[in-house]
C-alpha positions as CSV (number, residue, x, y, z in Angstrom):
1,M,80.9,123.1,118.6
2,N,81.6,123.8,122.2
3,E,83.6,120.8,123.4
4,T,83.3,121.4,127.2
5,K,80.1,120.4,129.0
6,L,80.3,122.9,131.8
7,P,77.3,124.5,133.5
8,A,76.3,127.9,132.2
9,G,77.3,129.8,135.4
10,D,80.7,128.2,135.7
11,P,83.5,130.7,135.0
12,A,85.4,128.1,132.9
13,H,82.2,127.8,130.7
14,E,82.1,131.5,130.2
15,A,85.8,131.5,129.1
16,S,85.3,128.7,126.6
17,H,81.9,129.6,125.2
18,Y,81.5,132.4,122.7
19,G,77.8,133.3,122.9
20,V,77.9,135.7,120.0
21,L,78.9,132.8,117.7
22,D,75.6,131.0,118.4
23,G,73.8,133.5,116.3
24,W,76.3,133.1,113.5
25,R,75.9,129.3,113.7
26,G,72.2,129.8,113.3
27,I,72.7,132.0,110.3
28,S,75.0,129.5,108.7
29,I,72.5,126.6,109.2
30,S,69.7,128.8,107.9
31,L,71.6,129.7,104.8
32,V,72.3,126.0,104.1
33,L,68.7,125.0,104.7
34,C,67.4,127.9,102.7
35,G,69.7,127.1,99.7
36,H,68.5,123.5,99.7
37,L,64.8,123.8,100.5
38,F,63.5,127.1,99.0
39,P,63.8,128.9,95.7
40,V,66.1,131.8,96.5
41,G,65.8,133.4,93.0
42,P,65.7,132.6,89.3
43,K,67.5,129.3,88.6
44,S,69.7,130.9,86.0
45,L,71.3,133.1,88.7
46,Q,72.2,130.0,90.8
47,L,71.4,131.8,94.0
48,N,70.4,128.6,95.8
49,E,74.0,127.2,95.3
50,A,75.5,130.5,96.3
51,T,73.3,130.7,99.4
52,A,74.1,127.1,100.5
53,S,77.8,127.6,99.8
54,A,77.9,130.8,101.8
55,G,76.3,128.9,104.7
56,M,78.8,126.1,104.5
57,A,81.7,128.5,104.3
58,L,80.5,130.3,107.4
59,F,79.9,127.1,109.2
60,F,83.4,125.7,108.4
61,T,85.0,129.1,109.4
62,L,83.2,129.0,112.8
63,S,84.0,125.3,113.3
64,G,87.6,125.8,112.4
65,F,87.9,128.8,114.8
66,L,86.2,127.0,117.7
67,I,88.1,123.7,117.3
68,T,91.5,125.4,116.9
69,T,90.8,127.6,119.9
70,F,89.7,124.5,122.0
71,L,92.8,122.5,121.0
72,L,95.1,125.4,121.8
73,R,93.6,125.8,125.2
74,R,93.6,122.0,125.9
75,P,96.2,120.5,123.6
76,D,95.4,116.9,124.5
77,V,95.2,115.8,120.9
78,R,94.7,112.1,121.6
79,A,91.6,112.8,123.8
80,F,90.3,115.3,121.2
81,L,90.6,112.8,118.3
82,I,89.1,109.9,120.3
83,R,86.1,112.1,121.4
84,R,85.5,113.4,117.8
85,L,85.9,110.1,116.1
86,C,83.7,108.3,118.5
87,R,81.0,110.9,118.0
88,I,81.1,110.9,114.2
89,V,82.5,107.6,112.8
90,P,80.1,104.9,114.1
91,L,77.0,106.4,112.6
92,A,78.7,107.4,109.4
93,W,80.1,103.9,108.9
94,I,76.6,102.4,109.5
95,Y,75.1,104.7,106.9
96,I,78.0,104.0,104.5
97,A,77.7,100.2,104.9
98,V,73.9,100.2,104.3
99,V,74.1,102.5,101.2
100,L,77.1,100.8,99.6
101,S,75.7,97.3,100.2
102,V,72.6,98.3,98.3
103,S,74.5,100.1,95.6
104,Q,76.9,97.2,94.8
105,V,80.0,99.3,94.3
106,P,83.7,98.2,93.9
107,W,85.9,97.6,97.0
108,Q,87.8,100.8,96.3
109,T,84.6,102.8,96.9
110,W,84.2,101.1,100.3
111,V,87.8,102.0,101.2
112,A,87.4,105.6,100.1
113,H,84.2,106.0,102.1
114,A,85.4,104.2,105.2
115,T,88.6,106.4,105.4
116,F,86.7,109.6,104.5
117,I,88.7,110.3,101.4
118,G,85.8,109.8,99.0
119,N,85.8,113.6,98.2
120,L,89.3,113.5,96.8
121,P,90.1,112.6,93.2
122,P,89.0,110.4,91.6
123,F,85.9,111.3,93.7
124,W,84.5,108.0,95.0
125,L,81.3,109.4,96.5
126,I,78.2,108.2,94.8
127,D,74.8,109.9,94.6
128,P,73.4,108.6,97.9
129,T,76.6,109.5,99.7
130,S,77.5,112.8,97.8
131,H,76.5,114.8,100.9
132,L,79.3,113.2,102.8
133,W,81.8,115.5,101.1
134,S,81.4,117.9,104.0
135,L,82.1,115.1,106.6
136,C,85.2,114.2,104.7
137,V,86.4,117.8,104.8
138,E,85.6,117.9,108.6
139,M,87.6,114.7,109.2
140,H,90.5,116.1,107.2
141,F,90.4,119.3,109.3
142,Y,90.3,117.4,112.6
143,L,93.3,115.3,111.6
144,G,95.2,118.3,110.1
145,V,94.7,120.7,113.0
146,A,95.4,117.9,115.6
147,L,98.6,117.1,113.8
148,L,99.7,120.8,113.8
149,V,98.9,121.2,117.5
150,A,100.7,118.0,118.3
151,L,103.8,119.1,116.3
152,L,103.9,122.7,117.3
């Protein structure tokens, strides 16, 4: 989450790093893992889904806060998008290419996956790529907040 790679003792690092959020990040990840890996309660209560969803909501909230704060402090939208896209897109595209090649899906599914809109109606994500919905949301957020910062 922390975009800058400054040494821990550097005053600029202290101003850009919110140490208290590290614990919340750990809680969000723990909730997601717990909801997916362990029985949280009776299946009829759907506590696993609620636990994992709470973790994702917390993670997205933290991520949104940190990314927006970073962009407001350093509004170089172009550099931000290049850094984010170079970090995420290559591996995602490799995974998508392998899975979709094996799955033999129509070209529209390829386009929706490659442009990270597969989570939008008519919902082009397939079973092996269904977990990419969160990556799609992340990409939408990056582009949306970058556009807002650039315009305002």
